[in-house]
C-alpha positions in Angstrom: 45.5 6.3 -62.1 43.8 9.0 -59.8 44.2 8.9 -56.2 40.5 8.1 -55.9 41.3 4.9 -57.6 41.9 3.2 -54.9 39.6 4.3 -52.1 37.1 2.9 -55.0 38.3 -0.4 -54.7 39.0 -0.4 -51.1 36.2 1.5 -49.7 32.5 0.1 -50.7 29.9 3.2 -49.5 26.6 0.6 -50.3 28.1 -1.7 -47.8 29.1 0.8 -45.1 25.6 2.3 -45.3 24.3 -1.0 -44.9 26.7 -1.7 -41.7 25.0 1.6 -40.6 21.8 0.6 -40.6 22.7 -2.9 -38.7 24.9 -0.4 -36.4 21.5 2.0 -35.8 19.2 -1.4 -35.6 21.6 -3.2 -32.9 21.8 0.4 -30.9 18.2 0.6 -30.8 17.7 -3.1 -29.8 20.0 -2.1 -27.1 18.3 1.1 -25.7 15.1 -1.3 -25.7 17.2 -3.5 -23.4 18.4 -1.5 -21.1 14.7 0.4 -20.5 13.2 -2.6 -19.4 16.1 -2.6 -17.0 16.2 0.5 -16.4 12.0 -0.1 -15.1 13.0 -3.3 -13.4 16.3 -1.7 -11.7 13.5 1.3 -10.3 10.6 -0.8 -9.3 13.3 -2.6 -7.3 14.9 0.3 -5.6 11.4 1.7 -4.7 10.0 -2.3 -3.3 13.7 -1.9 -1.2 13.2 1.7 0.2 9.6 0.9 0.8 11.3 -2.0 2.9 13.8 0.4 4.2 10.6 2.6 5.5 8.9 -0.4 6.9 11.9 -1.5 9.0 12.6 1.9 9.9 9.0 2.0 11.5 9.2 -1.6 13.0 12.7 -0.3 14.6 11.1 2.9 16.1 8.3 0.4 17.3 10.7 -1.5 19.1 12.3 1.5 20.8 9.1 2.7 22.3 8.9 -0.9 23.5 11.5 -2.0 25.0 10.7 -3.0 28.2 8.4 -5.5 26.0 10.3 -6.6 23.2 12.3 -9.8 23.2 16.2 -8.8 22.9 16.8 -11.1 20.2 13.7 -9.0 18.3 15.6 -5.9 18.7 19.0 -7.3 17.7 17.1 -8.5 14.5 15.3 -5.8 14.0 18.8 -3.1 13.9 20.6 -6.0 11.4 17.2 -6.0 9.3 17.6 -1.9 9.0 21.4 -2.2 8.2 21.0 -5.0 5.6 18.0 -2.7 4.2 20.0 0.0 3.6 22.8 -1.5 2.3 20.8 -3.2 -0.6 18.8 -0.1 -1.2 22.5 1.5 -1.7 23.4 -0.9 -3.8 20.9 -1.1 -6.1 20.8 3.0 -6.7 24.3 2.5 -7.8 23.2 0.1 -10.4 20.3 2.3 -11.7 22.4 5.2 -12.0 25.2 3.1 -13.8 21.9 2.0 -15.9 21.1 5.6 -16.9 24.4 6.8 -17.7 24.9 4.0 -20.3 21.1 4.4 -21.6 22.5 8.2 -22.2 25.5 7.4 -24.0 23.6 4.9 -26.1 21.0 7.6 -27.0 24.0 10.3 -28.3 25.0 7.2 -30.0 22.0 6.5 -31.6 21.3 10.0 -32.5 24.5 10.6 -33.9 23.6 7.3 -36.3 20.4 8.1 -37.3 21.9 11.6 -38.2 23.8 9.8 -40.5 21.3 7.6 -41.9 19.4 11.0 -42.9 21.9 12.2 -44.5 22.7 9.3 -46.8 18.6 9.1 -47.0 18.6 12.6 -48.4 21.2 12.1 -51.1 19.7 9.3 -52.4 22.1 6.3 -51.0 19.5 3.8 -49.5 20.4 0.2 -48.5 19.6 -2.9 -50.8 16.9 -4.5 -48.6 13.4 -5.6 -49.6 10.8 -3.0 -50.8 8.9 -2.2 -47.7 11.5 -3.9 -45.3 12.3 -0.6 -43.1 8.5 0.2 -43.1 7.1 -3.2 -41.9 9.8 -3.4 -39.6 9.0 -0.3 -37.9 5.6 -0.9 -38.0 6.6 -4.4 -36.3 8.8 -2.3 -33.6 6.1 0.2 -32.4 3.3 -2.6 -32.0 6.0 -4.7 -29.5 7.1 -1.1 -28.1 3.4 -0.8 -27.0 2.8 -3.9 -25.8 5.7 -3.5 -23.6 4.5 -0.2 -22.8 1.2 -1.4 -21.6 3.3 -4.7 -20.1 5.6 -2.3 -17.9 2.2 -0.2 -16.7 1.0 -3.3 -15.9 4.2 -4.3 -13.8 4.0 -0.8 -12.4 0.6 -0.7 -11.0 0.8 -4.3 -9.4 3.7 -3.0 -7.8 2.8 0.4 -6.8 -0.7 -1.2 -5.9 -1.8 -4.6 -4.6 2.2 -6.1 -4.1 3.2 -2.9 -1.7 0.1 -3.3 -0.2 0.3 -7.3 0.7 3.8 -6.3 2.1 2.1 -3.8 4.2 -0.2 -6.7 5.1 2.5 -9.0 6.1 4.2 -6.5 8.5 0.9 -5.5 9.9 0.0 -9.3 10.9 3.6 -9.4 12.4 2.5 -6.9 14.7 -0.6 -7.9 15.5 1.5 -11.5 16.3 3.5 -9.5 19.2 0.7 -7.7 21.0 -1.7 -10.7 21.1 -0.2 -11.7 24.7 0.8 -8.4 26.3 -1.1 -5.6 24.7 -4.5 -6.7 23.4 -5.8 -3.4 22.7 -3.0 -2.5 20.6 -3.7 -6.0 18.7 -7.0 -5.2 18.4 -6.7 -1.8 16.5 -3.8 -3.2 14.5 -6.6 -5.8 13.3 -8.8 -2.8 12.4 -6.3 -1.1 10.5 -5.3 -4.3 8.5 -8.7 -4.8 7.5 -9.6 -1.6 6.6 -6.6 -1.9 4.4 -7.0 -4.8 2.6 -10.4 -3.5 1.8 -9.2 -0.5 0.2 -6.6 -2.6 -1.6 -9.9 -5.0 -2.9 -11.6 -2.0 -4.4 -8.5 -0.9 -6.0 -7.8 -4.5 -7.4 -11.5 -3.9 -9.0 -10.6 -0.7 -10.5 -7.5 -2.9 -11.7 -9.1 -5.5 -13.5 -11.9 -3.0 -15.1 -8.8 -0.6 -16.7 -6.9 -4.0 -17.7 -10.1 -6.0 -19.5 -13.5 -4.8 -18.6 -15.9 -7.9 -18.7 -19.0 -5.5 -19.4 -17.3 -5.1 -22.8 -18.1 -8.6 -23.7 -21.5 -8.9 -21.7 -23.0 -5.4 -22.8 -20.6 -4.0 -25.2 -18.5 -1.0 -25.7 -21.6 2.2 -25.3 -21.9 0.9 -21.7 -18.8 0.1 -20.7 -17.3 3.3 -22.0 -20.2 5.5 -19.9 -18.9 3.3 -16.3 -15.3 4.0 -17.6 -15.7 7.3 -18.0 -17.6 7.6 -14.6 -15.0 6.0 -12.9 -12.0 7.9 -14.6 -14.4 11.1 -12.5 -14.5 9.6 -9.4 -10.4 8.8 -9.6 -8.9 11.9 -11.3 -12.1 14.3 -10.1 -12.3 16.0 -13.3 -15.2 16.9 -15.7 -15.8 14.2 -18.6 -19.1 14.0 -20.4 -20.3 11.7 -23.0 -22.7 11.9 -25.5 -23.9 9.0 -27.5 -25.9 9.8 -31.1 -27.2 7.0 -33.6 -28.0 3.9 -33.0 -26.9 2.3 -30.3 -26.5 -1.8 -30.4 -23.8 -4.5 -30.3 -20.9 -4.5 -32.8 -18.3 -7.0 -34.0 -16.0 -7.8 -31.0 -12.8 -6.7 -32.6 -14.9 -3.1 -33.4 -15.9 -2.6 -30.4 -12.6 -3.4 -28.3 -10.7 -0.9 -30.7 -13.3 1.7 -29.9 -12.7 1.0 -26.5 -9.0 1.2 -26.7 -9.0 4.3 -28.6 -10.9 5.8 -26.3 -9.1 5.0 -23.6 -6.0 5.8 -25.0 -7.5 9.3 -25.6 -8.7 10.0 -22.2 -5.3 8.9 -20.8 -3.5 11.2 -23.0 -5.6 14.3 -22.2 -5.5 13.6 -18.2 -1.4 12.4 -18.0 -0.3 14.4 -20.6 -2.7 17.3 -21.5 -3.5 17.6 -17.7 -6.8 18.4 -18.7 -9.7 19.5 -16.1 -12.9 19.2 -18.8 -13.4 16.7 -21.3 -15.7 15.7 -24.0 -16.4 12.8 -25.3 -18.8 12.0 -28.8 -19.6 8.3 -29.5 -22.1 8.6 -33.2 -23.2 5.4 -34.4 -24.0 5.6 -37.7 -25.7 2.9 -39.5 -22.1 2.6 -41.8 -19.7 4.1 -39.5 -19.1 5.0 -35.9 -17.5 8.1 -35.6 -15.6 9.0 -31.6 -14.2 12.3 -31.0 -12.3 13.0 -27.7 -11.7 16.8 -27.3 -10.4 18.4 -23.8 -9.3 21.9 -22.8 -5.7 20.6 -22.2 -2.3 22.1 -22.6 -1.9 20.9 -26.1 1.4 20.2 -28.2 3.3 20.7 -31.1 2.0 18.2 -33.3 5.2 17.9 -35.6 7.4 17.6 -32.1 5.5 14.9 -31.0 4.9 13.3 -33.9 9.2 13.4 -34.7 9.5 12.1 -31.2 10.1 8.3 -29.9 8.0 9.0 -26.5 5.8 6.6 -25.4 2.8 9.5 -25.9 4.1 8.8 -29.4 3.8 5.1 -29.9 0.7 5.0 -28.0 -1.2 7.5 -30.6 0.9 5.9 -33.6 -0.3 2.6 -32.6 -4.4 3.6 -32.5 -3.7 5.4 -35.8 -2.7 2.5 -37.2 -5.0 -0.4 -35.6 -8.0 2.2 -36.7 -6.6 2.1 -40.2 -6.4 -1.8 -40.1 -10.1 -1.1 -39.6 -10.2 0.8 -43.0 -10.9 4.1 -40.9 -9.0 7.3 -40.7 -7.7 9.5 -37.7 -7.9 12.9 -37.4 -5.6 14.7 -34.5 -6.0 18.6 -34.1 -3.6 20.3 -31.0 -1.6 23.0 -30.8 0.0 24.4 -27.4 -2.0 26.2 -24.7 -5.3 25.6 -26.8 -6.1 21.6 -25.8 -6.6 19.0 -28.2 -9.3 17.4 -30.6 -8.9 13.9 -31.7 -11.2 11.9 -33.7 -11.2 8.6 -35.9 -14.4 6.7 -37.6 -14.5 3.0 -38.2 -16.6 1.9 -41.3 -19.1 -1.1 -40.6 -21.4 -3.3 -42.6 -24.7 -1.8 -43.3 -26.6 -5.4 -42.9 -24.2 -6.0 -39.2 -25.4 -2.6 -38.4 -29.2 -3.3 -38.9 -29.2 -6.1 -36.9 
């Protein structure tokens, strides 16, 4: 018996690879969970920081009105400052701990991924059902895309309407205190509150449009894209043009939604990642296919590096491509550093439907 024989009897390499894949999947699951916790904690830190600033501002107002503010209110104000600072300090410590754990998990996941890449390169694969890894990867991307959208929704709600409502409450409390002893100051605070409410209402309207424009159902994808691009130009202060050719008409609902979401994703990438200042959109409605092109003068990117990463940018592009392919369409993205990006996709449509 050779020295290697006991090892072969005691060590099952195939089982080792199976366990390695399971460990990697568990690490990915833990990374997703900790990512959610970090985003929640970051939002809470921001909320507490805003609350801390509001309380400090309130205390400064108390200091300016010591003669008219009841002593008990002054005491409560200072206690609120101490409480807000303590909670903010505790939450920041928790966030730093989570971020440290995330870095450790990312290092572990990187080591696991390298190990699995080595086993793949030498032809050692786990005994799983054909297509399982690919199918699971698609499911994971869809879940990540949905979670990313929800997280963006939560962040916008927190930074926008939720924060404004918190300020409304504080301003209303200030108004109440000035009603009896300083009517002019109370009137000024009410006017400020009215202006803030009007501004917040406008923000919410834009937010609802970005989330799901009702005119997409009523008027179709072309008018909706025109309105969306007008809104983007106003908010971002940049140049975006849209050219529509072919037969302008209504399409099936799922096709219109896919076109709008895909162009929306490409525009947001050009603005948020590419830092573009000029963007051109082309929508060609041919009889048997729809072609959309989004071209920008942004910073561009290295295609290989981006597609190999696991960033939200990559998830968005991959999900876009998969949704287009589900409708038997194709996507093509060309980009290089410093040269901007040209992204296009087409979706076939039935001729009978196109002529209606």
